[in-house]
C-alpha positions in Angstrom: -23.4 2.8 -5.3 -21.7 2.7 -1.9 -19.5 5.6 -0.8 -16.2 3.7 -0.5 -16.6 1.9 -3.8 -17.2 5.2 -5.5 -14.0 6.6 -4.1 -12.0 3.5 -5.0 -13.3 3.7 -8.6 -12.4 7.4 -8.9 -9.0 6.8 -7.5 -8.4 4.0 -10.0 -9.5 6.2 -12.9 -7.2 9.0 -11.7 -4.2 6.6 -11.4 -4.9 5.2 -14.9 -5.0 8.8 -16.3 -1.8 9.7 -14.6 -0.1 6.5 -15.9 -1.4 7.3 -19.4 0.0 10.8 -19.3 3.4 9.6 -18.0 3.8 7.4 -21.0 4.0 10.6 -23.3 5.3 13.3 -21.0 8.9 12.9 -19.9 8.5 14.0 -16.3 11.6 13.9 -14.2 14.0 15.5 -16.6 13.0 19.1 -16.1 15.4 22.1 -15.9 16.2 22.7 -12.3 16.5 19.0 -11.4 19.9 18.4 -9.8 22.0 15.4 -11.0 25.4 14.7 -9.4 27.5 12.0 -11.0 30.6 10.7 -9.2 32.8 7.7 -9.8 30.7 5.1 -8.2 27.5 6.9 -7.4 24.8 9.0 -8.8 22.6 11.4 -6.8 19.4 12.8 -8.3 17.3 15.6 -6.7 14.1 16.2 -8.7 13.3 19.6 -7.1 11.5 21.1 -10.1 9.6 17.9 -10.8 8.4 17.8 -7.2 7.2 21.5 -7.4 5.3 20.8 -10.7 3.6 17.7 -9.2 2.7 19.6 -6.1 1.1 22.4 -8.0 -0.8 19.9 -10.2 -2.1 18.0 -7.2 -3.0 21.1 -5.3 -5.2 22.2 -8.3 -6.8 18.8 -8.6 -7.7 18.7 -4.9 -8.9 22.3 -5.0 -11.3 21.6 -7.8 -12.4 18.3 -6.3 -13.1 20.1 -3.0 -14.9 23.0 -4.7 -17.3 20.8 -6.8 -17.9 18.3 -4.0 
């Protein structure tokens, strides 16, 4: 199998698994996320969600790099 096709298949599998997990885990409504509602506008800052996603992706890339 060619190198680029292998990476595209792995990326597809990872995106599929992320989509599957997002069906059952309500990410985006964590404590620490800031929601400001005014009369005609809503502002949402998902600070905690971004930190959790960053930690998860850091661990994934660490293990991929370590076993590569």
